[in-house]
N, C-alpha and C positions, 0 to 999 in steps of 0.2 A: 650803635645804638641809640635812636634820638631819644630826644627829653619826652617827648611822649609816650615812645615805646617803654622807657624806664618807667614812667606814670606807670602805664597802664600793668607793668607786671610788679613794681609795688602795689599798688592793689591788690590783684592776688593773691602775692606773697602776706597779703594782712587778713585778706581773708581765709586764706587756708589756716592759718593761726588759730585764727577766732572760731574756726570750725571744730581744728582739735582741738581748743578748750572745753568748747560747747561737746564735745564727744566725752572728754578726760572727767569733764565734773557728772555727767551720765549714769558714765560706768562706776564711779564713786556713788552715788547715789541709791543704783538699783542695787550693789553689792551690800550696802548696810541695809538696804530694805529687807535681802535677805536673811537677813537674819534680826528683822525687826518682826515682831507678832503684834504689834499694835496696839490701839487703845481710840482716841480721839484721830480724828480724818486730817490727817497733812496737806494742806495743799502749796502749791507753786503756782504765781503767776507775775508776768512782768504790765498787766494792765492795772489800773486805777479808773476802773467803772462797775458799772451797774454789778456784773460778774462778780468782781472783788466785794462789794459791797452784800451778793446773794450767799457768798462761799460764809463770811464772818458772820451773816445770821443766822445762820446753819449752827454755829457753833464750833466751827471747823480754826482751827490754827493754821497762820502760814508758816510756812520754812523752805529756806532753801537749800539742805542741806538730805533732807529724811520724808518727800514729799509721797502720798498715795495720789491723788490728783493734781497733776499739771495741765491748768489752760498755757496751753503755750503759743507763742508767735509760730508765724509759719515757716520762718525764714531756720524756728528747730526744727519741726517735722521736717522739710525736706532735707535738710543738712547730716541732721544728729540718727531722727527714731530707726533707721536702716540701719546703720552702726552700729545699736547698742543696745541689750537685749536686756529688757526692763523685766522686774520683778512681775508675777504672776497676778499682784495684788496690785500693782501700778497702774493708773488709767491716764490717758492723755484724751485732750479734746477733739482731734482727729486722726482719722485713720488713715494709714501710707497710702500713697498715690490720691490724696482726696484731691488736687489740684484738675487731677485726670474729669473730675466729674465740676469743680470750683471755675475753671480759667476756662472762659468763654473759646479758645480755640479748641482747645481738647474736646469740650465737652461735643461741639458740634461734630470733630470727627469722629467720635466716640457712637454720638448717634447715626454719623452715618454708617458706622461700619456696620451697627445692631441692625440697620435699615437693610442694608446689602445681602446678611445673613438671614434674615427672616423668613420665616417660611409666608406664601400664599395667601394662605388663607387664616392666617391670622386674627383675631375677633375684633384686635385692638392694633391697627399696624401702628408704624412709626413715619405717619404724614403731619404730624401735630407741628413740628419747626418749618417755619419758611425759608426760600430758595437761600443758600449762604454758600459765601468763598471764604477762602482765607489769604491778605493778602500778607509777603509780596507773592504768592505764590500763583495767584486766579486773576482775573479780569472777573468786572461786576460792574451795576448799576446798581444804588439804590443807598442804604444807609448802611455810617459804618461805624468803629466802636473800638477802642482800642482793649487788649486783651487783659491787660493788669492793670487798668484803671480804676475808679469806682466814684459814686458820687455823681456821674453823668459825665463826670472829665474827656475829655479824648472825643467824643462825640459828635458827627458831623454828619450834614445828611447831602446827597448827590443827585440830578434830575438828568445830568446826560454825561457822557464819555469824556466828552471836553474837557470836562471840571477835572477829571483825573489828576491830569498835568497840570494847572495851578496848583490842584494841591499839593503836587508832589515839591512843589517850589515853594511853597508856602515857610514863611521863616517860621512862625508859630509851630509847625511839623517837622519842621529840623533837626536832625539829631547831629549829636557830634562825633567826628570821623572815627574817636576811639569807641564809642558806644553801640554794642549790639546793635542790628538793626530786629525794630519792632515789627511785631507782628497784628495785622490788626481783621477785626471778623465786620465782615460785609453781609448784612440780609436784604432783602427786598421787603422796601418798606410796606407797610400793609395801610393801603389807600381807603377804606374805608371802615377804619376803628368801632368799636362799639364804643358810645358815648353815653355818658349821663349828666345831665342838662346842658348837654354841647361840649362835654368838655372828656379830652381821653383820663384814661387811667389803667393802671395796674393792679396787680393784687403782689400780696406780700403774703405770703404762708411758710410756714416752719413745720420741718420733719426731721424730728430725731432719731437718727439710725445708731441701732446699738448692735448690727451684724451685720457680716455682708454674705455669709455662708453658714447658715441658708439669711438670706435676708428677712431682718427685721427692724420696723419702721412705725415712729409713731407719729401722727399726724396733729398738728395743735388745731384746733378748733377756730379759736379765736384771733384769726389772720384779720389783715383792716385791707381796704383799698385806699391808693395814694392818686388825686389828682394832680390837674395842671391848676393854675389859674387863671390863665384864659382859653376863649373860645376854642374849638378845633378849629383850622382850614388848611385848604389843601392847595391855597392861592402859590404860583413860585416867592412871588414877594415877601410872603411869610415862612421861606424855609430857613431860614437861620436864627427866626423866633425859638426860642426855647422855653418860654413858657408855653407857647405853644404845645409842641411835641416831646418836650422831653419831661417824665413825673417824678425823677429826684428829688429829693425835700433841699436837698445843698442847690440846686438851681432853684426851685422854685420861691425859697424863702427870702429869695433876695429882690423879687417881684415887691411895688408897691401894694399891689393887690391880694400878696400873703395872707392869712386870717391865721397869727399866731396863738389864737385861742384854740380853734379846731385843727392846726397846720394842715390844712385840704385833705382830709385824711377823714373817710369811713369805716365804721368795721363790718366783721365780716357779715354778721345779722341784720346790719341797716343793708347793707350791700342785696343781699339776698330779698329780702321784705319789696326793696323797690322794682328788681327785676321779678320778682313773683308778682306781684301788680302787673306787669307790664306785658308777663309773658304765659303768667301759669306756675304752676306747681309744680307737675309732670317735667318741661321742658329747663325749670331751674335746677329740677334736683338730678337729672341726666346730666346737663354742662359739670356740674359740681364732681359727678362720678369719673366723667370723660376726665377730669380736670387731676383726679385722683390719680387717674389711670398714666394721666406724663407722669406725675410724679417720680410713680411706680416704673414704669417704664427708663427714665431718667437716672433709676437706682441701679437696677436688674443690671449683672454683667452682659 
C-alpha cells in the first residue's frame, strides 16, 4: 500500500469513527428524552447565526444532551438520522433523504423520473425545467454547475462542444487523484430571459414542508428577487462576465456597481407591481399560480 492509499484509508477510518460517535451521542439523547416529560423547549445547533438568535428569543434553552429540536448540519442528517430511532417528541430541521430534493443532480433525476411516469392528460405537466444532463454520464452544450457548491461557485458557460475539452484540462477544475469524481449538472442556457431594467434576476421563495405523506407545505409569501448589477448581454465576448449572467449575492457584491444599501434585491410585492403594470393583473396572477405548482410538483413523490 503506497502513501496515498494509506492516507485515503486513514481518512476513511477517521470519518467512520466520527460517524459512530455521532450515532452513539444521538442514541443517548433519544434514550434520555424517552423518560423526560419536558417543559421548556430545549434545542441543539452547531450554528451561530440568525437561526440561533431566533430560538433564544423564543425562550428556548440550548442543550447538547437533552434536546427537543435539533437544527442539524447535513452530515448529521446523512450519517446519523437513518441509524437512530428518535423519541416522538424530538424534531430535526430536515427530512430523511432531503438531498434527493436539495442536490441539483438528484433533483433533476427525480423530476425526469416523475415526468416519465406522468399521465399525458395531466393538467400541469412536468415541462417546467430546461434540457438537463448529468456529467460525466451525458454529453451537452450549455451552462454547467457543480451539484454541491453554493453562492455561484463552480458555475461556468459553454457555447460549443470543443470547449468541453478545454474545461476537462483546465487546472482550475482538476481534481486530486484520490478524490471522488465530481458530478456536474448541465442545463441549456435560457437565451431570452425576462429582464427588469435590462437585468437578469431570480426569485427566492421559501416553503416549509411539515409532512410528505400526506404532503403538507406552507409557502412564505414575502420572498424576493435578486438582480445582477450589469445589463444582460448574449454576446460571446461577455460569456465569462459573472456580473451579467449570475444573480448570486456572493458574486454580485464583489462588483463596483453593487448597491450595499439595497443589496440588488426587490421584495416580491414590488416585483409583482412592476409586472402587473406591464402585463396586467390576470397574467401575473396566472404566472405565480404556475410557480406555486412548480413548487408542489417538485415536492410530490
